[in-house]
C-alpha positions in Angstrom: 4.7 76.8 219.0 6.6 80.1 219.6 4.1 82.9 219.8 5.5 86.4 220.1 5.9 89.5 217.9 3.8 91.1 215.2 1.1 89.2 213.4 -0.5 91.2 210.6 -4.3 91.1 210.3 -4.0 91.2 206.5 -6.4 93.1 204.3 -8.0 91.4 201.3 -7.2 93.6 198.3 -10.0 93.8 195.7 -10.2 95.1 192.1 -13.4 95.3 190.0 -15.4 93.5 192.5 -13.1 90.5 192.8 -10.3 89.5 195.1 -7.0 90.8 193.7 -4.7 87.8 194.1 -1.8 89.4 192.4 -1.7 92.3 194.9 -2.3 89.8 197.7 0.9 88.0 196.8 2.8 91.3 196.8 1.4 92.2 200.2 2.5 88.9 201.7 6.0 89.4 200.3 6.0 92.9 201.9 5.0 91.3 205.3 7.8 88.7 205.1 10.3 91.5 204.2 9.0 93.4 207.2 10.0 90.5 209.5 6.6 89.9 211.0 6.2 86.8 213.1 3.0 85.9 211.3 0.2 86.8 208.9 -3.5 86.4 209.8 -5.5 86.2 206.5 -9.3 86.6 206.4 -10.0 88.0 209.8 -12.0 91.1 210.5 -9.5 93.2 208.6 -9.6 90.8 205.7 -13.4 91.4 205.3 -14.2 87.8 206.1 -18.0 88.5 206.3 -18.2 89.4 202.6 -16.0 86.8 201.1 -17.6 83.6 199.6 -16.4 80.3 201.0 -14.4 79.7 197.8 -12.7 83.1 198.1 -12.1 82.6 201.8 -10.3 79.3 201.2 -8.3 80.6 198.2 -7.1 83.6 200.1 -5.8 81.4 202.9 -4.2 79.0 200.4 -2.5 81.9 198.5 -1.1 83.4 201.6 0.3 80.1 202.7 1.8 79.4 199.3 3.5 82.8 199.0 4.8 82.9 202.6 6.3 79.4 202.0 7.1 78.8 205.7 8.9 82.1 206.2 6.4 83.2 208.8 3.5 81.7 210.7 0.1 81.7 209.1 -2.8 82.0 211.5 -5.9 81.5 209.4 -9.1 83.3 210.2 -11.6 80.5 210.2 -14.0 81.5 212.9 -17.8 81.4 212.5 -20.9 81.6 214.6 -21.7 78.0 213.6 -19.4 75.5 215.3 -19.7 72.9 212.5 -18.8 75.6 209.9 -15.8 76.8 212.0 -14.5 73.2 212.3 -14.8 72.6 208.5 -13.0 75.8 207.6 -10.3 75.1 210.1 -9.8 71.6 208.8 -9.4 73.1 205.3 -6.8 75.6 206.6 -4.9 72.8 208.3 -4.8 70.7 205.1 -3.6 73.8 203.2 -0.7 74.1 205.7 -1.7 76.8 208.1 0.1 77.0 211.5 -2.9 78.0 213.6 -6.4 79.4 213.5 -7.9 82.6 214.8 -11.3 81.8 216.2 -13.6 84.8 216.8 -16.2 84.7 219.5 -19.5 83.6 217.7 -21.4 86.7 216.7 -25.1 87.6 216.6 -26.3 84.4 218.3 -24.7 85.5 221.6 -23.9 82.1 223.2 -23.6 81.7 227.0 -20.3 81.2 228.6 -20.9 77.5 228.6 -21.8 77.6 224.9 -18.5 79.5 224.3 -16.5 77.0 226.2 -18.1 74.1 224.2 -17.7 75.9 220.9 -14.0 76.7 221.3 -13.3 73.3 222.8 -14.9 71.5 219.8 -12.9 73.6 217.3 -9.7 72.9 219.2 -10.4 69.2 219.5 -11.6 68.6 215.9 -10.2 71.4 213.7 -6.6 70.1 213.5 -4.9 73.5 214.3 -3.7 75.4 217.4 -6.4 77.9 218.3 -5.9 81.6 218.9 -9.1 82.8 220.7 -10.3 86.2 219.6 -12.1 88.3 222.2 -13.8 91.3 220.5 -17.1 92.0 222.2 -17.6 95.3 220.3 -18.2 93.3 217.2 -19.4 89.9 218.4 -21.8 91.1 221.1 -20.4 88.8 223.8 -17.1 88.7 225.6 -15.2 85.6 226.6 -15.2 85.8 230.4 -11.8 85.6 232.1 -13.0 82.4 233.9 -14.0 80.9 230.6 -10.5 81.7 229.2 -9.1 79.9 232.3 -11.1 76.8 231.5 -10.2 76.9 227.8 -6.5 77.4 228.6 -6.4 73.9 230.0 -6.9 72.5 226.5 -3.4 72.1 225.1 -4.7 73.0 221.6 -5.8 76.4 222.7 -2.6 78.4 222.8 -3.3 82.1 222.6 -5.9 84.9 222.8 -6.2 88.1 220.9 -7.5 90.7 223.3 -9.4 93.4 221.4 -11.7 94.5 224.2 -9.5 97.6 225.0 -8.7 96.4 228.5 -5.2 96.1 229.9 -6.6 94.9 233.1 -8.0 91.8 231.3 -4.5 90.9 230.2 -3.4 90.9 233.9 -6.4 88.9 234.9 -5.9 86.2 232.2 -2.2 85.8 233.0 -3.1 85.6 236.7 -5.5 82.8 236.0 -3.6 81.0 233.3 0.0 81.6 233.8 2.0 80.6 230.8 -0.6 78.1 229.6 -1.9 80.7 227.1 -0.2 83.6 225.3 -1.9 87.0 225.2 -1.6 89.2 222.1 -2.9 92.7 221.9 -5.7 93.3 219.5 -5.3 97.1 219.4 -2.2 98.7 218.0 -2.4 101.6 220.4 -2.4 99.2 223.4 0.5 97.1 222.2 3.0 98.5 224.7 0.7 98.8 227.7 -0.5 95.2 227.2 3.1 94.0 226.8 4.0 95.8 229.9 1.8 93.5 231.9 2.7 90.3 230.0 1.3 90.2 226.5 3.8 88.9 223.9 2.9 91.0 220.9 0.2 92.2 218.7 -2.2 91.1 216.0 -1.9 94.3 214.1 -3.8 96.4 211.6 -1.1 99.1 211.3 1.5 96.5 210.2 -0.4 96.2 206.9 1.4 99.5 205.9 4.3 99.7 208.4 5.3 96.0 209.1 9.0 96.8 209.6 8.3 99.6 212.1 5.8 97.5 214.1 8.2 94.6 214.1 11.0 96.9 215.4 8.7 98.3 218.1 7.7 95.0 219.5 11.2 93.5 219.2 12.6 96.4 221.0 10.2 96.0 223.9 10.9 92.3 224.1 14.6 93.0 224.2 14.2 95.5 227.0 14.8 98.5 224.9 11.9 100.5 226.2 13.1 103.8 224.9 13.1 102.6 221.2 9.7 101.0 221.7 8.3 104.2 223.2 9.7 106.3 220.5 8.1 104.2 217.7 4.8 104.1 219.6 4.8 107.9 219.9 5.7 108.4 216.2 2.8 106.3 215.0 0.3 106.7 217.8 -1.9 109.2 215.8 -2.1 106.7 213.0 -3.0 103.9 215.4 -5.8 106.1 216.6 -7.1 107.3 213.2 -7.0 103.9 211.5 -10.2 103.4 213.4 -11.7 106.8 212.5 -14.4 104.7 210.8 -15.1 101.0 210.8 -12.1 98.8 210.3 -10.9 97.9 207.6 -12.1 101.0 205.8 -9.4 103.4 207.0 -6.5 101.0 206.6 -7.5 100.1 203.1 -7.8 103.9 202.3 -4.4 104.5 203.9 -2.8 101.7 201.8 -4.4 103.1 198.7 -3.0 106.5 199.5 0.4 104.9 199.7 -0.1 103.2 196.3 -0.2 99.7 197.7 -3.7 98.6 196.7 -6.9 99.8 195.0 -9.3 101.4 197.4 -12.2 98.9 197.1 -14.6 97.3 199.5 -17.6 95.2 199.4 -21.0 96.4 200.7 -22.0 97.0 203.3 -18.6 98.5 203.7 -18.0 101.6 201.6 -15.4 104.3 201.1 -14.3 106.8 203.8 -16.3 110.1 204.2 -14.5 113.2 202.9 -13.8 114.5 206.4 -12.3 111.3 207.6 -10.2 111.0 204.5 -8.8 114.4 205.0 -8.0 113.7 208.6 -6.4 110.3 207.9 -4.2 111.8 205.1 -3.1 114.6 207.4 -2.2 112.1 210.1 -0.2 110.0 207.7 1.8 113.0 206.6 2.4 114.0 210.2 3.7 110.4 211.0 6.0 110.5 207.9 4.0 107.9 206.0 3.1 110.2 203.1 4.9 113.1 201.5 
């Protein structure tokens, strides 16, 4: 499995309290046109905690159907219950996904041995290549580098999304694992720094709205054109920063609504941006040339 480039952590558009599947289809077409390497439906950015199991499955099925093999689909099927994660992963495999993004089990805070067993079970029984997702700020526990090293020996565990904000962790993981696991940045603003020490791309929030530009930035870096990559990073850095001005995916959905791409709708406990944050985000988007 070739893992490099931009993978979009796709938002789940909503309208009148329901998933807006018509808009979802349009968003997938936009991502394909933007030449992303892959789409990650129903991750954190896709509001997975508030979708029903039926909606979760249907969003994944819809994205796979519309993409029609034109890019990889890495389905968000993680859970803090190993059995549940396996069952959702099996469903995504049957629907035609190319891989699964498996978040660190949240709230129950497993030990490192528990994490090792959890991810190993999903990798052995789920039927899909596993992308680990290290995001301790949300899950409450990090995957230790040594645990990543153990997990990388499983041929079904192929990549890790690093969203702990540490470039040093990327170096440590590559030092431990070599090329037995691919590292992807989990933070748009750290894409180039992480790639500089060996990461192969980004699971991106920003690419929801600028897929072509993110694809160009990463492709330029991979091709050795550092000047172009740095120029694009500098152009959009303020947006990379401000898309986390409040909890993700609130700002990115607000930004997409400002750009006329989706309705600005969330499910509780998420709610709309505060007035101050909205004003700042809009100003940033204008500065970056994303709004007139």
